[in-house]
Backbone as a printed PyTorch tensor [residue, N CA C, xyz], in Angstrom:
tensor([[[-26.8600,  76.3240,  95.2820],
         [-27.7030,  77.3190,  94.1460],
         [-26.5610,  77.5910,  93.6720]],

        [[-26.7740,  77.8040,  92.7930],
         [-26.2000,  79.1750,  91.6560],
         [-27.3640,  79.8480,  91.5860]],

        [[-25.9570,  80.9900,  91.8140],
         [-26.6070,  82.5990,  91.6010],
         [-28.0580,  82.6450,  90.4210]],

        [[-28.7700,  83.7950,  91.1690],
         [-30.3580,  83.7040,  89.6000],
         [-29.0520,  84.8800,  88.8490]],

        [[-29.7480,  84.4070,  87.1580],
         [-29.7550,  85.6290,  86.6400],
         [-30.8090,  86.8600,  86.2360]],

        [[-30.2240,  88.1430,  86.3950],
         [-31.5780,  89.0660,  86.7460],
         [-31.3550,  90.0230,  85.3860]],

        [[-32.9480,  90.7460,  85.3930],
         [-32.7450,  91.9210,  84.1800],
         [-32.5180,  93.4570,  84.2820]],

        [[-32.0820,  93.4500,  83.5160],
         [-31.8910,  95.2100,  83.6350],
         [-33.3600,  95.8040,  84.5940]],

        [[-34.1490,  95.9350,  84.3230],
         [-34.9190,  96.1790,  84.8750],
         [-34.6770,  95.6550,  87.2480]],

        [[-34.6970,  94.7530,  87.1970],
         [-33.5800,  94.1270,  89.0840],
         [-32.9110,  95.0240,  89.0310]],

        [[-31.8080,  94.9640,  88.4250],
         [-30.6410,  95.7170,  87.8580],
         [-30.2320,  97.3970,  88.6020]],

        [[-31.5310,  98.0160,  87.6160],
         [-31.9110,  99.6150,  87.3300],
         [-32.6090,  99.7910,  88.9830]],

        [[-33.4930,  98.6330,  89.7250],
         [-33.7330,  98.7210,  91.2260],
         [-33.1160,  98.4370,  91.9400]],

        [[-31.8180,  97.3880,  91.6500],
         [-30.9540,  97.4520,  93.0030],
         [-30.1530,  98.1730,  93.6380]],

        [[-29.6120,  98.8880,  91.8020],
         [-28.4970, 100.5280,  92.1390],
         [-29.2480, 101.6030,  92.4540]],

        [[-31.2900, 101.5350,  92.1620],
         [-31.2450, 103.1290,  92.6560],
         [-31.5040, 103.4770,  91.5430]],

        [[-31.1670, 103.6570,  89.7500],
         [-30.8850, 103.7670,  88.7820],
         [-32.5420, 104.1750,  87.8050]],

        [[-32.1740, 104.3800,  86.7600],
         [-32.9640, 104.5480,  85.2590],
         [-32.8270, 103.1650,  84.4190]],

        [[-33.0470, 102.9990,  83.8140],
         [-32.8010, 101.2150,  82.7470],
         [-31.4990, 102.5160,  82.0910]],

        [[-31.7730, 103.6930,  81.9250],
         [-31.0410, 104.0460,  80.6000],
         [-29.6320, 104.2930,  80.9140]],

        [[-29.5380, 104.2370,  82.5930],
         [-27.9530, 104.3740,  83.4830],
         [-27.2690, 103.3200,  83.1550]],

        [[-28.1220, 102.0380,  83.2790],
         [-27.9750, 100.2900,  82.9260],
         [-27.3310, 100.1910,  81.5800]],

        [[-27.8910, 100.5830,  80.5900],
         [-27.8620, 100.6610,  79.8230],
         [-26.5450, 101.1380,  78.8590]],

        [[-26.5430, 102.3780,  79.5040],
         [-25.2860, 103.4490,  78.8960],
         [-24.1400, 103.0590,  79.8930]],

        [[-24.3370, 102.3870,  81.2400],
         [-22.4860, 101.6750,  81.8300],
         [-22.4180, 100.5240,  80.8830]],

        [[-23.8220,  99.6740,  80.2180],
         [-22.7970,  98.9650,  79.7360],
         [-22.2020,  98.7990,  78.3220]],

        [[-22.5770,  99.9080,  77.7060],
         [-21.5330, 100.4030,  76.7210],
         [-20.6140, 101.8500,  76.8950]],

        [[-20.5440, 102.4690,  77.7090],
         [-19.8430, 103.4900,  77.8460],
         [-18.4850, 102.5010,  79.1500]],

        [[-19.1630, 101.5380,  80.0970],
         [-18.4260, 101.6480,  81.8160],
         [-17.6850, 100.5880,  81.3340]],

        [[-17.9930,  99.5310,  80.7270],
         [-18.2190,  98.1450,  81.1780],
         [-18.6650,  97.6310,  82.1050]],

        [[-19.8620,  97.9980,  82.3230],
         [-20.6660,  96.7090,  83.3670],
         [-20.3800,  95.7280,  82.9260]],

        [[-21.0670,  94.3810,  83.8360],
         [-20.6200,  93.5020,  83.8800],
         [-22.5520,  92.6280,  83.3400]],

        [[-21.7230,  92.5520,  82.2280],
         [-23.2830,  92.2910,  81.4180],
         [-23.3290,  91.2830,  80.5240]],

        [[-24.2940,  89.9200,  79.9580],
         [-24.4120,  89.4080,  79.2990],
         [-25.6220,  89.1660,  78.5580]],

        [[-25.2250,  88.9850,  77.2640],
         [-26.0790,  89.1760,  76.0860],
         [-26.5050,  87.7630,  76.0360]],

        [[-28.1280,  87.2400,  76.3420],
         [-28.5360,  85.9760,  75.7310],
         [-30.0770,  86.9280,  74.7970]],

        [[-29.7240,  86.1190,  73.9320],
         [-30.7180,  86.2190,  73.1260],
         [-30.5200,  87.9650,  72.5070]],

        [[-31.5960,  88.4800,  72.8690],
         [-32.0250,  90.4580,  72.6440],
         [-31.6880,  90.5540,  74.4080]],

        [[-31.8570,  90.3700,  75.5830],
         [-31.8470,  90.1540,  76.6890],
         [-30.9670,  90.6250,  76.7980]],

        [[-30.3240,  91.5540,  78.0380],
         [-28.7240,  91.6620,  78.6060],
         [-28.5310,  91.2950,  80.2660]],

        [[-28.4800,  89.3410,  80.6560],
         [-28.9050,  89.5490,  81.9320],
         [-27.4350,  89.6640,  82.6200]],

        [[-28.1450,  89.4750,  83.7380],
         [-26.8410,  89.9520,  84.9810],
         [-26.9880,  88.8400,  86.4220]],

        [[-25.3890,  89.1020,  86.5040],
         [-25.1940,  88.9080,  87.8300],
         [-25.4290,  89.5570,  89.0620]],

        [[-26.0550,  89.3740,  89.7280],
         [-26.0120,  90.7700,  91.2860],
         [-24.8680,  91.1630,  91.9190]],

        [[-23.7560,  90.0570,  91.8100],
         [-22.8290,  89.6970,  92.5760],
         [-21.2240,  90.2360,  91.8350]],

        [[-21.8160,  89.9690,  90.4610],
         [-20.6950,  90.5800,  89.2210],
         [-21.1130,  92.0550,  89.6690]],

        [[-22.1600,  92.7910,  89.3480],
         [-22.3110,  94.5810,  89.0460],
         [-22.1010,  94.8220,  90.7060]],

        [[-22.3220,  94.1170,  92.4280],
         [-22.0870,  94.7760,  93.4390],
         [-20.0900,  95.0570,  93.1170]],

        [[-19.7500,  93.9500,  93.0740],
         [-18.2510,  93.8900,  92.3720],
         [-17.6720,  95.3130,  91.4230]],

        [[-18.3710,  95.2110,  90.8210],
         [-18.1450,  96.2860,  89.7670],
         [-18.4750,  97.2940,  90.1930]],

        [[-19.1350,  98.3590,  91.4980],
         [-19.8830,  99.5820,  90.9800],
         [-18.4520,  99.6470,  92.5610]],

        [[-18.0450,  98.3250,  93.7290],
         [-17.4230,  98.8420,  94.5170],
         [-16.1070,  98.6440,  94.3860]],

        [[-15.5970,  98.3330,  92.6820],
         [-14.3220,  98.9310,  92.1320],
         [-14.1330, 100.2450,  91.3650]],

        [[-15.6140, 101.3940,  91.7830],
         [-15.3870, 102.4880,  91.1040],
         [-15.8840, 102.4060,  89.7000]],

        [[-16.6370, 100.8480,  89.1250],
         [-17.2570, 101.7060,  87.9740],
         [-17.9450, 102.4190,  87.0410]],

        [[-19.2450, 102.6520,  87.9250],
         [-19.9140, 104.3670,  87.8150],
         [-19.2410, 105.1950,  88.4750]],

        [[-18.3910, 106.3910,  88.1740],
         [-17.9310, 107.5520,  88.8560],
         [-18.4240, 107.8870,  88.7220]],

        [[-17.8060, 109.1030,  89.0580],
         [-18.1900, 110.4490,  89.4940],
         [-19.2940, 111.2710,  89.3610]],

        [[-18.6860, 111.0730,  87.4280],
         [-19.2790, 112.2250,  87.0950],
         [-20.3810, 111.9590,  86.3150]],

        [[-21.0880, 110.4960,  87.0240],
         [-22.5020, 110.5910,  86.3630],
         [-23.1790, 110.9560,  86.8830]],

        [[-24.6410, 111.4900,  86.2880],
         [-25.5320, 111.9940,  87.8960],
         [-26.8480, 111.0460,  87.4850]],

        [[-26.8630, 109.3680,  87.9370],
         [-27.3560, 108.5090,  87.2450],
         [-29.1000, 109.2620,  87.9530]],

        [[-29.8610, 109.9060,  88.2910],
         [-30.9610, 110.3480,  88.7090],
         [-31.4210, 110.6930,  87.0810]],

        [[-30.7450, 111.9080,  86.6660],
         [-31.5120, 112.5360,  85.7290],
         [-30.7460, 112.0380,  83.8060]],

        [[-29.6480, 111.1360,  83.9230],
         [-29.2770, 110.5590,  83.3610],
         [-28.1260, 111.2580,  82.5720]],

        [[-28.0170, 112.7010,  83.1980],
         [-26.7250, 113.9980,  82.4710],
         [-25.5960, 113.6390,  82.9560]],

        [[-24.2560, 114.1130,  82.1340],
         [-23.2560, 114.0720,  83.5270],
         [-22.6820, 115.5120,  84.0170]],

        [[-22.3230, 115.3570,  85.0370],
         [-22.0220, 116.6170,  85.3970],
         [-20.6700, 117.1270,  84.9850]],

        [[-20.5830, 118.9610,  84.6920],
         [-19.8040, 119.6520,  84.4550],
         [-18.7890, 119.4230,  85.6400]],

        [[-17.1110, 119.1300,  85.1090],
         [-16.1790, 119.2090,  85.9670],
         [-15.1850, 121.0580,  86.2700]]])
């Protein structure tokens, strides 16, 4: 059975972050996402690979949507 496509809400819930973080990571950090009309769709296996590869770098504070100062 093929892996189902999931929504921004489901990805945010899976990662424990706000939807705004998901959208920001698509634009700024290359979060693997596929545009279907106006919607973004995802494969959780691709999301997990991206996270394990360090896609969401440590300079993000995902809970607040702000960047930490270095």
